[in-house]
N, C-alpha and C positions, 0 to 999 in steps of 0.2 A: 276520297277524303284522307286516306292514310298518308298520301304524299304532300298534303297541304302544308305541313309544318316542317318538311324535311330540310328546308334551306334557312330556317330561322337563325341558326348559329352563324350564317354567312352574311347576315344583314347589318352587321355593325358598321359597315362602311357608310351608312346613312347618318351615323352620329357625327355631330359637329357641322352638318350641312343644313340644319333646320328642316330636316325631313323626317317623316315617320311612315310606318305602314300599319294600316288598320285591318283587323279581321272583321269582315262585315257579316252580320247575322240578322235574323228576324225573330220576333217574339210572337205576338198575335197580330195578324194582319200584314200589310204590305210595307209598313215603315221599316227602314233600314237603320240598324244600330252598329256601333263599332267600338272595339277596344284595341289597344296597342298590341301589336304582334309580340313585342318583347316581353309581355306579361303572360303570354300563352305558352303552356308546356305541351299541350296535346289537344286534339279534337277527336272525339269518337262518338259512335252511336250510343245512345243512352243505355247503360248497362242495367242489370237487375238492381233495384234499390231495396234496401232494408229499412223499414220504418221503425224508429226507436221511440220509446215513451219520452214525453216532455221535450220533444224537438221544437225549435222555433217554427211557427207556422210557415215561414218562408222556405224552410228546409224540407224538401220532399222526401228525404231519406239519406242514407249513407251508401256509398259504393266501395267495393273492394277492388282497387286498381293498382297494378304493379306492386303488389305486396303491402300496400297501405290502405287505410280506411279514410275516405274523404267525405265531407258534407257536400250534398248536391243542392244548391240554392236555385229555386225557381225564379229566374231573373224577371219574368213577366210579373209575377205576384209581388216580388220585392220592390219593383219600381212603380207600384200602385195600380197595375193592370190585372188582367185575369190570369189565373193559373193555367198552365198548359194542360190540355185535356188528354191528349193521346201521346203517351210516353213511348209507344212502340216505334214512332217515326221521329222522335225528338233526338237532339244531339246534346252532348255535354262538352263544354269548353273548360279544360283543366287549366287553371291559372295560379300564379303565385303573386300575391300582394302582401307587402309588409311582413315578409317571412312566414306567411300562411299559404297553404295550398288548399284549394277548394275547387269544386266544379260548378259551373253555371249552366243550368238547364235552359236550352233555347229551342225554338221550333225548327229553324233551318240555318245552316251556315252557308254563306254565299261564296266569298272569295277574299283575297287580300288586295287592298288598294294602296298604291304608293302615292303619297301626298307631300306637299310642302306645308309646314306649320303656318305660313302666312295665309294659306287658304282655309285655315281652321279658326273659327271665331267663337267668342263667348256666346252663351245662350241669348236669344233676343230679349230685349227689355219687355217686361210684361209677362215673362214666363212664370213669375212668382217665386216664392221661397221654397215651395215644396217639391220642386222638380228634381229629377235625378240625372241631370246633365252637367258635364263640365264644359262642353263645347259642341258646335255644330259645323258641318262642312257639306260640300256637295260632291258626289261621285256620279259621273255620267248623267248629269242633270237631275239626280235624285238627292233629296235631303238625307243626310246621315247624322244621327244623334249619337254623340259620344257619351257613354254612360259614366256617371260618377261612382265608380266601384267602391271607392273609399267610404262614401256615404252609405251605400248599400251594406257593406260589411260592418260599419259602425252600428247600424240599426239591427242587423241580424245578430251580431255578437253581443250588442247591448251592454258593453262594459264602459264604466266611467273612466275617463283618463285621470290617472292618479297624479298628484303633485309630486315632482321629483323629490327624493329624499334629501338632496343637497340644498333644498330651498332655504332652510333656516340658516345654514352656515354661509350661504351666498349673499344674504341681504346686506351685511356690513361692507363686503367687498364691492358690491355693485353700486351702493349708495355713494361710496367714496369715489368710484370711477365715473359716475354719471354716464352710464353706457346706453347706447342706442343700437338696436339691431333691426335690420331690414329683413322682412319675411316676404317671400314671393311664392305664391301657390294658388292655382286656379280652383282647388277644391275647398269649399267653405268649411267642410268638416276638418280637413287637414290644417287649414289656417287656424281654426279655433283650438285644435289640439296643441299646435306649436305656440300660439300666443299664450295659452294657459300655462304651458311649461316655462316659457321665457319670462313672463310676468311674475311667476312664482319666485324667480331668481332675483327679482327687484329691478329688472331692466325695463327701459322704455322700448316700446315696440312700434314699428311702422310696418303696415301690411299692405301689399299690392297683389293684384290678381294674375298678372302674366309677365313674361319677360320683356315684351315691348314696353309695357307700362313702367316697369322697373327701370329699364335703360333710359327712357325719356326723363324719368324723375331724377335719376342719378346725374345725367348730363345737365339738367336744369339747375340742380344744386351746385354743380361745379361751375356753371356759367355765372352763378350768383357770387362766386368767390369763396365758396365753402371748400375746405380741404376734406373731401369725402372720405378717403381712407382713414383719416384721423377722427372725423366726426362719427363714423359708424364703427362699432366694434367688429361687425362682420355682416355679411349677407347670407341668409339661409334660403336657398332656392330649390324648388321642385325642378324636375327635368321636363316632364310632359306638361306643356302649357300651350294654349292657343296663341296665335300671332308670332311668338318667338319662344323656343324651348330653352331650357336651362343651360344646355351645352353652348348654344349660340350666344345667349346672354353672357355667359362666362367669357367666351372668346372675345366678344365686343368690349367687355370691361377691360380685359388684358390688353387690348389694342388701343385703348384710350389713355394717353399720357397722364391725364388728371385722375383717372380711376384705377389704373393698373395695379396699384398696391392694395386695393380693397381685398380683405380676406373673404373668400367665397367657399361656402360649404354646400355641396349638392346633397339634398335630402329627398329621397325618392322611394316609392314603393316598388321600383324595379330592382328587386333584391336578388333572387336566385339566378337570373339570366343577365345580370348587370356586368358589363365589361369594364373592369377597373382601369384598363389601359386608356379608355376614352376620357376618364377624369383627368389623367395626366396630359392627354392630348390637348384638351382645351384650357388647361392651366388652373383647374380648381385646386384649392388648398386642402380640401378634405371631402370625404364622402361618408354618408350615414344612411342606412336603410331605415325606412319608417317602420313602426313608430314605437320607440322606447323612450319614455320621458327621462329616465335616469341616464341613459346613454347620451341623449341630446343635451341634457343639463351638464354632463361631464365634459362634453366637447366645448360647450360654451364657456364653462369655467376654466378649461385649459387655455382657451384663447384669452380669457381675461387675465390669467396669470402671466401670459406671454407679454402683455402690454401694461400690466398693472403698475409697474414702477413708474412708467411715464405718465399714467393717467391719475394716479392717486396724489 
């Protein structure tokens, strides 16, 4: 297992090719789950856990790893299943999401699978609202469920997303500019966070679930005769999405003469391991790690100031 993550830093060549690599693992039972390798810092046998008072029930304890103290979240319990019973044989996947580092307790870690985002699909209809999946795929004829980690963390951390401090000052600017922003994100939690932030600035929000859906919508608007780069203040897109990732969406927008001038900001939980060079490679205008309402609001207002003279 020690060598499993050795080549993570060399995997950035996948970026822009609509490909991803999933770390496959199991919780309770035979079902395979996956998370993006880019979010994984380390995989190790479950260390000794220290239980602290008033911990969230989903947190089995804290571990002292590499000079830091990390919360260890029981991913089985956090996604509505049973808690792992035997920690002596369990593994911890150390991850970085939204500038936070934490460990996910799992029963077994399998391997890394190389996939194309076109083979990754939204959860089946009928899954309901309470599921913890952002997507599903198949690896060696086995169903793999991709966990909505942002939803898990939002519930474990249980903090309310504050309204950005700039909201009051922004209302007059945005009403004059009549701005619309397209938000593209496959996580329902992330979409709600971004929508709440942007609407607090007084802007109209359009929200879609993945890159393919967004590209089809943008092309349809252009085909109707709409000047999309002028109609939309900007597009705020996640990177990890089924069907088409944010890198490929950005590259497709830049390659379309009617869309190429659309302002694109990539907004992702791929924070600590994110390669800034890849943003430039696909032609994005900006990048922001999730999720700070004030930072997001400031980027949106900066964009508004750039075009404010023409729009007001």
